[in-house]
N, C-alpha and C positions, 0 to 999 in steps of 0.2 A: 357886334363882334362875338364870336363864340365864347362861352364861359364854361369853366371846368371846376368841379369840386374835387379837392384832394382830401382823402381820409387818412389820417396819420396818428401815430402815438409817439410819445417821448418821455424820457426820464428827465425831469427838470433840474436835477442836482447841479449841473454845470452851467445853468443859464439864469439870467436876470429876470426871466419870465418869457411869455410868448412874444410880447410886443417889442419892436425895435426901440432901444433906449441908448442914450449917449454914454451911459456909465458901465456898459458891459455887453457881453454877447447874448443875443436873444435867439429863440427858436425860429421866429419869423425871419430874422436876418440870415440865418444859416440856410433855411429852405429857399428863400428868395435868391440867394447867391448861387445855390446849386442848380435851381431851375433855370436861372438866367444863363449860366454857363452851358448847360446842356442844350438849351434852345437858341443860344448864341444871340440873345437880345435881352435887354433889361426887362424883367417881369416883376410886377408888384403883386403881392399876395395879401389878401384880407382874411383874417381869422374869425371864427365864430365868437370869440371873446378873448379877454385877457386872462392869463393865469399869472400869478405872482411868482417872484423868485423862488426856485426850489420846488414849485408845484408840478405835478406830473399830469399826463393825459393818456388815458387808454384809448380815447377816441376824440380827436380834435378834427374839425372840418375847416378848410380854408379854400378860398376861390381865387382864380386868376383868369385873365382874359388873354386869348391868343388867336390871332387871325391868320397865322402862317401855317405851313404844313406841320402837322404834329405826328409824333410817333404813334403807333398802335398803343392803346392805353397800357397794356401789360408790359410792353417794351419800355415805355417811359417810366413806369413804376420800377422796373428792374434797374434801369440806368440811374434813377435817383437813389435807390437803395444802395447801389454800389458807390455812389458819390458821397452820400451823407455819412456822418459819424455814427458810431454804434448805438448812441442813445436816441436816435430819431429813426423811425421806421414808417415807410409809406405802404398803405394797404391797397387803395384803389384810387383811380382818377376817372371821373365820370363827367360827361357833358351834361349841363343843366340848361334850363331856360336862361336867356340872356338877362332877364330881370331878376333872377334868383340871387340872393345875397347870403353869404355864409353867416353873417351876424344878424341881419334884420329879418331874414326869412325863417330863422329858427323858431320853433314853437315851444321847445323846452330844452333845458340842460339838466344833467344829472351829475352830482358830485358824491364822492364818498370820502370819509375820513377814517383812518385806521389807528387804533390805539391798542397797546398791550400793557400788561402789568408785570411781565417777566423780562428779565435781561436775556436777550437773544442776539448773539453776534451777527446772525443772518437776517435779522429783521430791523435792526436799529436805524438803518438809513431810510426805511419806508414806513415806519410806524412811530408813533409818539408814546413814550413810556410814561405811565402813571405810577405813582408810589402809593396808590390806594386802589381798592376795588370799587368801581363806580356802581351806584344803584341804578341798574338799567331800567327797571320798572318805573322808577321815579322820573328818569329822563324821558322815557317814552310817553309818560302821562303829559309832560310839558310839550312834547312834539305836537300833540293834538291842538294845543293852544296856538302854536305858530300858524297853523292853517286857517285860523279865524281872522288873521290880520293881513293887511296889504302894505302898510307903510313900515319899512324896516330901516328907517333913518338911524335908529339906535345901534344897528349892526353894520353901518357903512363907514368906510374910511372917510375922513373929513376932507372937504374942499375938492370933491370930484366934479367932473364936468357934465354929469348926467342931468336930464331935465326933470326926472321924477325918481323918487325912492320907493315907488310902489312896485311890488312883485306879488305874484300869486304862487304860493307854495302848494304843490300837488301831493308830494310825498315827503315825509320826514319820519325816520324811524331808526332805532338802534337794534342791532342783533349781534349775537356772539357766535363766532366761528373758531373753534379750537381755543387758542389763547388770545385771539384778537377780537376787540370790540369794534364794530363797524357802524358808522353813522352814514346813512344814505339820505340825500335830500334832492328833490327835483322841483324846479320852478320854471315859469315862463322866462324869467331873467334873474340875474343876480347882481348885486352891488359890489363895489370893490371891497374885498376883505370880509364880505358878508358871511360866507360859510364858516370861515375860521373864527369869527366873532360869535356866531350862534353856537358853534361847537364848544368854545370856551365857556360860554354862559350856561349851556346845558350841563357841562361838567361840574359847575357849581351846584346844580341840583343833584348830580351824582354824588357829591360830597355831603349832601344834606344841608347845604347852606342856602338853597333857593327853592321856593314853592310856587304854586300857580299864581298866587296873588303877586308875588315878587316879580315873576316874569311879565305879567300884564303891566305892572308899573314901569318896568324897563322899556317895553315896546311903546307904551303910550307916552312916555317922556320924550321920545324922538330926540334922544341925546346919547351920542356914542359913549360919553364918559360914565354913564350909569350902568352899562352892560359889562359883561365879564371880559377878561383878557383874551386876545386872539391866540389861538394855538399855533404852533410852528407850521410852516408851509410844507415841510418835507414829507408829511403823512397824508397830504391831500391829493386826490385824483379827480380829474375831469373824466367821467365815465362814459357819457353819451351826449350827443346833440341830435335833436329830432327835427324833421322838416316835413312839410306837406308832400304827399306822394306825387302831386302833379308837377313838381319842379324838375323831375328827372326826365331826360330825353333818351 
């Protein structure tokens, strides 16, 4: 059966997250309903991964299977964008190999977390405000430590259904743009709540409360209770999802 990848973005403020849940509206549900209505048949969509309540995506990938007549890709994108609410936008729909999978074929995912130290009425919904100036040099020094490890149990939500807590972090860095501090992290996979827990822990270093030895103890403990608090979801963005070139048709 032909398979298609949808590239989309969304503002997660009004959603319980990407994945369909019984306790509220999800991005996946809204997109499935829209696509099913337009194609006049129930369509199931699989995303590249979960994002938690309030988390945004500049680039999410999802796939669906469809063996009927399909609109020209640009036409279907146009119809979906007219049907969907303002906070979800479709960019492309492309056919891929039938064995390509939005989640399992992904080779890496990139997230960013946005922090500010100023009160700005135009930023407060998309950034997390700190009441201290973080030591970015100290936080970046600890970012290099993260790349030495693979087991990130200490930064995972408890009682998840994954088979392993191993991840390979390729990029982890802080940079300052204007009044915003941005943490960027890329890995082959992420655990539930992992980025928010790592960010909260690195901010402890930014306060001067955590050094390299302390971070190593946290990681090696493989215990979520010893790591820092998770930062709020509203300032977290899924930035990119990467795939092998040979999946595209």
